[in-house]
C-alpha positions in Angstrom: 57.0 74.4 12.7 57.7 71.0 11.4 55.5 69.2 13.9 55.8 66.0 11.9 59.5 65.9 12.4 59.5 66.8 16.1 56.8 64.2 16.8 59.3 61.6 15.5 61.6 62.1 18.4 62.4 59.2 20.7 65.1 57.6 22.8 67.8 59.3 24.9 70.7 61.6 23.9 74.0 60.5 22.3 77.3 62.2 22.0 77.1 64.2 18.8 79.8 64.8 16.4 81.0 68.4 16.8 82.8 68.4 13.4 79.7 67.5 11.5 77.6 70.4 12.7 80.5 72.8 12.3 80.9 71.7 8.7 77.2 72.3 8.0 77.4 75.8 9.4 80.6 76.6 7.6 79.6 75.3 4.2 76.2 77.0 4.0 77.1 80.1 6.1 75.3 81.5 9.1 73.2 84.6 8.9 71.6 84.2 5.4 68.2 84.6 6.9 69.0 87.2 9.6 67.3 90.5 9.6 68.7 93.1 7.3 71.2 95.5 8.9 72.0 99.0 8.0 75.4 98.4 6.4 75.6 96.4 3.3 78.5 94.7 1.6 77.1 93.9 -1.9 74.0 93.8 -4.1 73.3 90.7 -6.2 70.6 91.4 -8.7 69.0 93.7 -6.2 69.4 91.4 -3.2 71.4 92.8 -0.3 74.3 91.0 1.4 74.6 92.7 4.8 77.7 93.3 6.8 76.3 90.9 9.5 76.0 88.1 6.9 79.5 88.7 5.8 81.0 88.9 9.3 79.2 85.7 10.3 80.5 83.8 7.2 84.0 85.2 7.6 84.2 84.2 11.2 83.0 80.7 10.3 85.6 80.4 7.6 88.3 81.5 10.0 87.1 78.9 12.5 87.2 76.2 9.8 90.7 77.2 8.8 91.9 77.2 12.4 90.6 73.6 12.8 92.5 72.7 9.7 95.8 74.5 10.1 95.9 75.0 13.8 98.8 77.2 15.0 100.1 77.6 11.5 97.3 80.0 10.6 98.5 83.6 10.8 97.9 86.9 9.1 100.2 86.0 6.2 98.4 82.8 5.5 95.0 84.6 5.6 96.3 87.1 3.0 97.7 84.3 0.9 94.4 82.4 1.0 92.6 85.6 0.2 89.9 84.8 2.9 88.1 88.1 2.6 87.6 87.7 -1.1 86.7 84.0 -0.8 84.0 84.8 1.8 82.4 87.4 -0.3 82.6 85.2 -3.4 80.8 82.4 -1.6 78.0 84.7 -0.4 77.5 86.1 -3.9 77.5 82.6 -5.5 75.0 81.4 -2.9 72.7 84.3 -3.7 73.0 83.6 -7.4 72.2 79.9 -7.0 69.1 80.6 -4.8 67.9 83.2 -7.3 68.1 80.7 -10.1 66.3 78.1 -7.9 63.5 80.6 -7.4 63.3 81.3 -11.2 62.8 77.6 -11.8 60.2 77.5 -9.1 62.1 75.0 -7.0 60.4 74.4 -3.6 61.1 72.5 -0.4 58.1 71.0 1.3 57.8 70.6 5.0 58.0 66.8 4.7 61.1 67.0 2.5 62.8 69.4 5.0 61.7 67.1 7.9 63.3 64.1 6.3 66.5 66.0 5.5 67.0 67.1 9.1 65.7 63.8 10.6 68.4 62.0 8.6 71.3 64.2 9.9 73.4 61.9 12.0 74.3 64.6 14.4 70.7 64.7 15.7 70.2 60.9 15.9 70.3 58.6 18.9 70.6 54.9 18.0 69.7 55.7 14.4 66.6 57.7 15.2 66.0 61.4 15.4 66.1 62.8 18.9 64.2 66.0 19.4 66.0 66.8 22.7 69.4 66.3 21.1 68.2 68.5 18.2 67.3 71.4 20.5 70.5 71.0 22.6 72.8 71.2 19.6 71.0 74.2 18.3 71.2 75.9 21.7 74.9 75.3 21.8 75.3 77.2 18.5 72.8 79.9 19.5 70.3 79.1 16.8 66.5 78.7 16.9 64.8 75.7 15.2 63.1 78.2 12.8 66.4 79.8 11.8 68.2 76.4 11.4 65.3 75.0 9.4 65.3 78.0 7.1 69.1 77.5 6.6 68.6 73.9 5.7 65.9 74.9 3.2 68.5 77.0 1.4 71.0 74.1 1.4 68.4 71.7 -0.1 67.5 74.3 -2.8 71.2 74.7 -3.6 71.6 71.0 -3.9 68.6 70.8 -6.2 70.2 73.3 -8.4 73.5 71.4 -8.4 71.6 68.2 -9.4 69.5 70.1 -12.0 72.7 71.5 -13.7 75.1 68.5 -13.4 73.2 65.3 -13.0 72.9 64.8 -16.7 76.7 64.5 -17.0 77.9 61.0 -17.7 81.3 59.3 -17.9 81.8 56.6 -20.6 84.0 53.6 -20.2 86.3 55.0 -22.8 86.8 58.2 -20.9 87.4 56.3 -17.7 89.9 54.0 -19.4 91.8 56.9 -21.0 92.1 58.7 -17.7 93.2 55.5 -16.0 95.8 54.8 -18.6 97.1 58.3 -18.4 97.2 58.4 -14.6 98.7 54.9 -14.2 101.3 54.9 -16.9 104.8 54.7 -15.5 108.3 55.6 -16.7 111.8 54.7 -15.7 114.5 57.3 -16.5 118.3 57.4 -16.6 119.9 60.5 -15.2 123.1 62.2 -14.3 123.3 65.0 -11.7 125.9 67.7 -11.1 125.6 68.7 -7.4 127.0 72.1 -6.4 127.9 70.6 -3.0 130.4 68.3 -4.6 132.6 71.2 -5.9 135.5 72.5 -4.0 135.6 76.1 -2.6 137.0 78.8 -4.8 139.9 81.0 -3.8 138.1 84.3 -3.0 139.7 87.7 -2.6 138.5 90.3 -0.1 137.6 92.5 -3.0 135.3 89.8 -4.5 133.6 89.2 -1.2 133.0 92.9 -0.7 131.8 93.4 -4.2 129.3 90.5 -3.7 128.0 92.2 -0.6 127.6 95.5 -2.4 125.6 93.8 -5.1 123.3 91.9 -2.7 122.9 94.3 0.2 119.2 94.1 0.3 119.4 90.3 1.0 121.2 91.0 4.3 118.7 93.6 5.5 117.4 92.6 8.9 113.7 92.3 9.7 112.1 95.0 11.8 111.8 94.0 15.4 110.1 95.3 18.6 111.0 95.3 22.3 108.0 94.8 24.6 107.2 94.3 28.2 104.1 92.3 29.0 102.0 90.8 31.8 100.6 87.3 31.5 97.3 86.6 33.2 97.6 82.8 33.3 94.4 81.0 34.4 96.6 78.3 36.1 97.6 81.0 38.6 94.0 81.6 39.7 92.8 78.0 40.3 93.2 78.5 44.1 90.6 81.2 43.9 87.9 79.0 42.3 85.0 77.5 44.2 83.0 74.7 42.5 80.1 73.2 44.4 78.8 69.6 44.1 75.6 71.1 42.8 77.4 72.8 39.9 79.1 69.5 39.0 75.8 67.7 39.1 74.1 70.3 37.0 76.9 70.1 34.3 76.5 66.3 34.2 72.7 66.5 33.9 72.8 69.1 31.1 75.6 67.6 29.1 74.7 64.0 29.0 75.8 63.5 25.4 79.4 64.3 26.6 79.4 61.2 28.8 77.8 58.8 26.4 79.8 56.5 24.0 78.1 55.1 20.9 78.1 51.4 20.0 81.0 50.5 17.7 81.9 47.3 15.9 85.3 46.0 14.8 84.9 44.3 11.4 86.5 43.0 8.2 85.0 42.7 4.8 85.5 41.2 1.4 84.3 43.4 -1.5 83.3 42.2 -4.9 82.8 45.4 -6.9 79.7 46.0 -9.0 78.8 49.2 -10.8 75.6 50.9 -9.4 73.9 50.7 -12.8 75.3 47.3 -13.9 73.0 45.0 -15.8 71.0 42.5 -13.6 72.9 39.5 -15.0 76.2 41.2 -14.0 74.9 41.9 -10.5 73.8 38.3 -10.3 77.2 36.9 -11.4 79.0 39.1 -8.9 76.7 38.0 -6.1 77.3 34.3 -7.0 81.0 35.0 -6.7 80.5 36.6 -3.3 78.4 33.6 -2.2 81.2 31.2 -3.2 83.7 33.2 -1.1 81.2 33.4 1.8 80.9 29.6 1.7 84.7 29.3 2.0 84.7 31.7 5.0 82.0 29.7 6.7 84.1 26.5 6.2 86.7 28.0 8.6 89.0 29.4 5.9 91.0 32.3 7.3 88.8 35.4 6.6 91.8 37.7 6.4 93.6 35.5 3.9 90.4 35.3 1.8 90.2 39.1 1.8 93.8 39.4 0.7 93.2 37.0 -2.1 89.7 38.0 -3.3 88.7 41.4 -2.0 88.6 44.2 -4.6 88.5 46.9 -1.9 91.3 49.2 -0.6 91.5 47.3 2.6 92.4 44.0 0.9 96.1 44.3 1.8 95.2 44.5 5.4 93.0 41.4 5.3 89.9 43.5 4.8 90.4 45.1 8.2 88.2 48.1 8.8 88.9 48.7 12.5 86.2 50.0 14.9 83.5 52.3 13.4 80.3 53.9 14.4 77.1 53.1 12.5 76.9 56.5 10.8 80.5 56.1 9.5 79.6 53.4 6.9 77.1 53.3 4.0 73.7 52.5 5.3 73.1 48.9 3.9 76.6 47.9 5.2 76.0 49.5 8.6 72.5 48.2 9.0 73.8 44.7 8.6 77.0 45.0 10.6 75.2 46.5 13.7 72.8 43.5 13.8 75.5 40.9 13.8 77.2 39.1 16.7 81.0 38.9 17.3 82.5 36.1 15.1 79.5 36.1 12.7 79.9 36.2 8.9 77.2 37.8 6.8 75.6 36.9 3.6 76.5 39.2 0.7 75.3 42.8 1.3 74.8 45.1 -1.6 75.9 48.8 -1.5 76.8 51.3 -4.2 80.3 49.8 -4.1 79.3 46.2 -4.8 78.7 43.0 -2.7 80.2 42.9 0.8 80.9 39.8 3.0 81.2 41.1 6.5 82.9 39.5 9.5 82.5 41.0 13.0 85.6 40.7 15.1 84.4 42.5 18.2 81.6 44.7 19.6 81.8 47.6 22.0 78.3 48.4 23.3 77.0 51.9 23.9 77.8 53.1 27.4 77.3 56.0 29.7 79.8 57.2 32.3 78.2 57.4 35.7 78.2 60.7 37.7 80.8 59.3 40.1 83.1 58.3 37.2 82.8 61.7 35.5 82.8 63.9 38.6 86.5 64.5 38.8 86.8 65.4 35.1 83.8 67.7 35.3 85.3 69.5 38.3 88.6 70.0 36.5 86.8 71.4 33.5 84.7 73.8 35.7 87.7 74.9 37.7 89.6 75.7 34.5 86.6 77.6 33.1 86.1 79.6 36.3 89.9 80.3 36.6 89.9 81.7 33.1 86.9 83.9 34.0 88.8 85.2 37.1 91.9 85.8 35.0 89.8 87.7 32.5 88.3 89.9 35.2 91.8 90.6 36.6 92.9 91.5 33.1 90.1 93.9 32.6 90.7 95.5 35.9 94.4 96.1 35.2 93.6 97.3 31.6 91.1 99.8 33.1 93.9 101.1 35.4 96.2 101.6 32.4 93.4 103.4 30.6 93.2 105.8 33.5 96.9 106.5 33.0 98.5 104.2 35.7 102.2 103.3 35.1 102.7 99.8 33.6 105.6 98.7 35.8 104.3 100.3 39.0 100.8 98.8 38.6 102.3 95.3 38.1 104.4 95.8 41.2 101.5 96.9 43.3 99.5 93.8 42.2 102.5 91.5 42.7 102.6 90.6 39.0 105.7 89.8 37.1 106.7 91.9 34.1 108.3 90.0 31.3 110.2 91.4 28.3 110.7 90.0 24.8 112.2 91.1 21.5 110.9 89.6 18.3 110.2 90.1 14.6 106.8 90.0 12.8 106.9 86.2 13.2 106.3 86.7 16.9 108.0 85.3 20.0 108.9 81.6 20.0 107.4 79.2 22.6 105.2 81.8 24.2 101.8 81.6 22.7 100.1 79.3 20.1 99.6 82.2 17.6 102.8 84.2 17.8 101.9 86.2 14.7 98.8 87.6 16.5 101.0 88.6 19.4 103.5 90.3 17.1 100.7 92.1 15.2 99.5 93.6 18.4 103.0 94.7 19.4 103.8 96.3 16.0 100.6 98.3 16.0 101.7 100.2 19.2 103.7 103.3 19.5 106.5 103.5 22.1 105.2 103.2 25.7 101.7 102.6 24.3 99.8 99.8 26.1 97.7 97.3 24.2 94.2 96.1 24.9 93.9 92.7 26.5 94.9 89.8 24.2 93.2 86.4 24.4 95.3 83.3 23.8 94.9 79.6 24.7 97.1 80.0 27.7 95.5 83.1 29.1 95.4 86.8 28.6 98.2 89.3 27.9 98.7 93.0 28.1 101.7 94.5 26.2 103.6 97.7 26.4 105.9 98.7 23.5 109.4 99.7 24.7 110.8 100.6 21.3 110.8 99.5 17.6 114.0 98.4 16.0 113.9 99.3 12.3 115.3 97.0 9.6 118.9 97.8 8.6 121.8 96.5 6.6 124.5 95.3 9.0 128.0 96.6 8.6 130.0 94.4 6.2 132.6 93.5 8.8 129.9 92.0 11.1 128.6 89.5 8.4 131.7 89.0 6.3 131.8 85.3 7.0 128.2 84.8 6.0 128.7 86.8 2.8 131.7 84.6 1.9 129.6 81.4 2.4 126.9 82.8 0.2 129.4 83.7 -2.5 131.0 80.3 -2.4 127.5 78.7 -2.8 126.7 80.9 -5.8 130.0 80.1 -7.5 129.4 76.3 -7.0 125.9 76.7 -8.4 127.2 78.5 -11.4 129.9 75.9 -12.1 127.5 73.0 -11.7 124.9 74.6 -14.0 127.6 75.4 -16.6 129.0 71.9 -16.5 125.6 70.4 -16.8 124.9 72.5 -19.9 128.3 71.4 -21.4 127.5 67.8 -20.6 124.0 68.0 -22.3 125.6 69.6 -25.4 128.0 66.6 -25.6 125.1 64.1 -25.4 123.1 66.1 -27.9 126.1 66.1 -30.2 126.2 62.3 -30.3 128.0 61.0 -27.3 126.2 58.6 -25.1 125.3 59.7 -21.6 127.7 57.0 -20.2 130.6 58.3 -22.3 129.9 62.0 -21.8 129.5 61.5 -18.0 133.0 60.1 -17.6 134.3 63.6 -18.3 132.8 64.6 -15.0 133.3 61.3 -13.3 129.6 60.6 -13.5 127.8 57.3 -14.0 124.2 57.3 -15.1 121.6 56.0 -12.6 118.1 54.7 -13.2 115.2 55.8 -11.0 113.0 52.8 -11.4 109.4 53.1 -12.5 107.2 55.9 -11.2 103.8 57.4 -12.1 102.5 60.9 -12.7 102.2 62.7 -9.4 104.6 60.3 -7.6 107.8 61.4 -5.9 110.6 60.2 -8.2 112.7 57.4 -6.7 116.3 58.6 -5.9 115.6 62.1 -7.2 112.7 63.0 -4.9 110.0 65.5 -5.4 110.5 67.4 -8.7 107.3 68.2 -10.6 109.3 69.7 -13.5 111.4 66.5 -14.0 108.4 64.3 -13.6 106.3 66.2 -16.2 109.2 66.2 -18.6 109.8 62.4 -18.2 106.3 61.6 -19.5 106.9 63.8 -22.6 109.9 61.7 -23.6 109.5 58.8 -26.1 111.6 56.0 -27.7 112.0 58.3 -30.7 113.1 61.3 -28.6 114.4 59.9 -25.3 116.6 62.7 -24.2 115.2 65.9 -22.6 116.6 69.0 -24.3 117.2 71.0 -21.2 118.9 70.8 -17.8 116.6 70.6 -14.8 117.3 72.3 -11.5 116.2 70.2 -8.5 116.8 70.5 -4.8 120.2 69.0 -4.8 121.6 69.8 -8.2 121.3 70.0 -12.0 119.8 67.0 -13.8 120.0 65.6 -17.3 117.4 62.9 -18.0 116.8 60.2 -20.6 113.9 57.8 -21.0 114.8 54.2 -20.3 111.4 52.5 -20.3 107.8 53.3 -20.5 105.1 50.9 -19.1 101.3 51.0 -19.7 99.1 49.9 -16.8 97.9 46.3 -16.6 94.6 45.9 -18.6 93.1 43.8 -15.8 93.8 46.5 -13.3 91.4 48.9 -15.0 88.5 46.4 -14.7 89.2 46.2 -10.9 89.4 50.0 -10.5 86.8 51.0 -13.1 84.0 51.8 -10.8 86.2 54.0 -8.5 87.7 55.7 -11.5 84.3 56.5 -13.0 83.0 57.8 -9.6 86.0 60.1 -9.2 85.8 61.4 -12.8 82.0 61.8 -12.6 82.4 63.9 -9.4 85.0 66.1 -11.0 83.1 66.5 -14.3 79.9 67.4 -12.5 81.8 69.9 -10.3 83.4 71.5 -13.4 80.0 71.6 -15.2 78.4 73.4 -12.3 81.3 75.8 -11.9 81.0 76.7 -15.6 77.3 77.2 -15.3 77.7 79.4 -12.2 80.3 81.5 -13.9 77.9 82.1 -16.8 75.1 83.1 -14.4 77.4 85.5 -12.6 78.5 87.0 -15.9 74.9 87.8 -16.8 74.0 89.2 -13.3 74.3 92.6 -11.7 76.8 92.3 -8.8 77.7 95.5 -7.1 80.3 95.4 -4.3 80.6 98.4 -2.0 83.5 100.6 -2.9 86.7 100.0 -1.0 85.1 97.1 1.0 87.9 94.7 0.5 90.7 97.2 0.8 
């Protein structure tokens, strides 16, 4: 299949970008084209979504979230993100899009598919498709070329539908300017703040403290906890049992060449003169002439970085146009094509991209290189030792687990095998500083009954087997044991109440006609000014307070005083508009293209989302009963 594409292959292998291929798989889902399995999850206009499809997509979404959130991903976060529902929604939406594409008789030709895959950077070596690299990547992800190509056909069809629905959307200059003015307007506000922390402690009686405890008992309820004993099968403890031959090291080197190859990179600066993609020819010509003038200055030994700071309209202008080192596929094609043909120190003629005209200067070049076998040998050996040690640890874990399954005693078995038994007590958050996913550890422990032994648990630092000793239910501690804590909480509440009440009194005085300055003297307060800030910014002096920020932009010279007290992290605020400033008119012209691009992307996204919701509403979607419960 796709002989045309495979015949295109040439050159040797490069180190591929793992993230790129993972993103492709996650976004489109794996398993859409797999054989139908017995169990089904949902029906979409008569098309079945199988359990296998769902499981594949769910696992890919979990993997993506783990890459994004790392050790912070736990069961609570998965519930909060509603991953199960999101996975199903994505599969349903994918079916709906593909069904609409079929209704419109959209097709993907072999040539079109070949071009699509051939242009994927992950399969390219020195800018050209490499068939050996293609097959190697697919093998790593346990996919056949036929399966992967079918998957890409679906992605192309989905993109065609997106284009069909949303490409007619346009953004006018007026829309862009309105959005720019709204986003970049800034305000400066005066404020006074009453901070609870500045109030003195109240004189509390024992009766008051006890009454507060009685009213807030549930707040002092402890979390359920568990006591466990566990055995840790640490791969580091098994390295002395490994045996890696030179032949294995050589074989790894030969079959993983991409791992030892480094792509060519260049270090560059640029000066950007922005031009709209659909600008009139005379505008394009004027901008190019301007770029040529700047290029001439650069060629006459003017400092390129200073020229970039002065003339560049790109985001890197403040850094003298510095882009750092980059690979060819990390830049837009016209820019990269030119940069990777230049010599160190060379300055280019203006290069046109969708952003405008670029003048490029190459600071340095790092050529592609391959580590020799001798250079890589030690690192390969360490990797193979670690892998083999983990396999040995796994085998040992399984053997011990089998013994427990047969009824052997936990402590006695560990003693016979000269293994240390550890103990730990923890809540549902899990033990601290033990494993990278403590919530998973805790979940396994809480699922056990007293003296029950868990199945082996796999973590980054090895395998674990747990035995539950006992569960400690949540309880409300006796008042006498937490009296000091209750007193602190009551003092805090009283200070909060006084600060809030005083703030309301102060606002009433200002509303009644006193100035903020005069009214503030009653509480020894002097108004402060924040300085200018924009929508979405953290407020100077005050900090992050979306409520205050939103209210500040609703104030005007006619109604400068906010009619309510605002609670922020450190106290209760009364605010008054001091100044409002519109963005610089010239700034819009500099940013217009970027603004239009962002707005267009958002508007097209919203258009497609609305269309898809309409399609879904008109479709028959049946989800298996109790599937998501």
